[in-house]
N, C-alpha and C positions, 0 to 999 in steps of 0.2 A: 507740484513736480507735474511735468509733462508726460505724456504717454512714451515716448522714446525712452527716457530716463527709467521709467517704471518697467518696461520691457527688457532693457539692460540688466537692470537690478534683478528681475525674476530670473533671466536666463543665467546670470552669473550664480544666483543661489541654487539653481538647478543642477548645475554643472560643479559645484563644489563639494558634493558629497564624495566619500571615497567608495570604492567599490567594496562590497563585502566579501570576505574570502569564504571559499568553500568549506563546508563542515566535513567533506569527506577527506580520505588520504589521497595521496598522488597517484596517479595511475600506475606508475612502475611498482611501488610497494604494495598495493592492492591486489596486483596480478601476482606477485610471488608468493603473497598469503594464500590466495585462492588455489594456486597450483599445488601448494604443499598439504593444505587441508582436503583438497580433493583426493588425494592418495590415500589417506587414512580415514576419510569419513564413509559411513556406510549409508545407503539411502534410506530415508525413513517414509513411513507410509503418509500420504497427505492428511492433513488436518482439516476436516470439514466443520462448517459452522451453520447453525440453523438460522436461517433468515428472519425467523419470528422471535425468538427468545436468546439467541446467540450462545447456545451451548455448542461445546466442541465435542468431535468424535475423531478418532483416528480411524481411518478407513470408512468405509461405507455401511458399518454394522449399526443398526439402529437409526439410519438416516434414509430419508425418502427423496429421491430426486424429483423436482418439478421443472427443470429447464437445465440449460447449459450452465454449470457451476452453480446451481441454486439448489438448496436442501433445505428440508424441515427435519427437525427430529421427530420420531414417531409420536410424541406426546402432541407435539404442535400440529403435526399432520392430520390427526385424528380430530383435533380441536377445531380445524378449517375445513374438515370434510375432504382431505385429499390423502386416500391412503394407496394410490398407486405406487408400486414400488419398481419402477423403471426407468 
């Protein structure tokens, strides 16, 4: 088999795959659901996750911030020697 036939075969194989369908709903139906749910939903406090042990906490109670959107739980903060609460 010469190189040109091999290249044609590879090109045909690469372009014969079907395009996968998106897993999300269409834009029009998701927009209508979002607007309906936003009227009845109440805002909830953020859920923070410890960067070391992955414990979660609602709000900043018991969490130590050590960077932008980075937190340790109080236990992990004391384990790594980081007790700054600011």
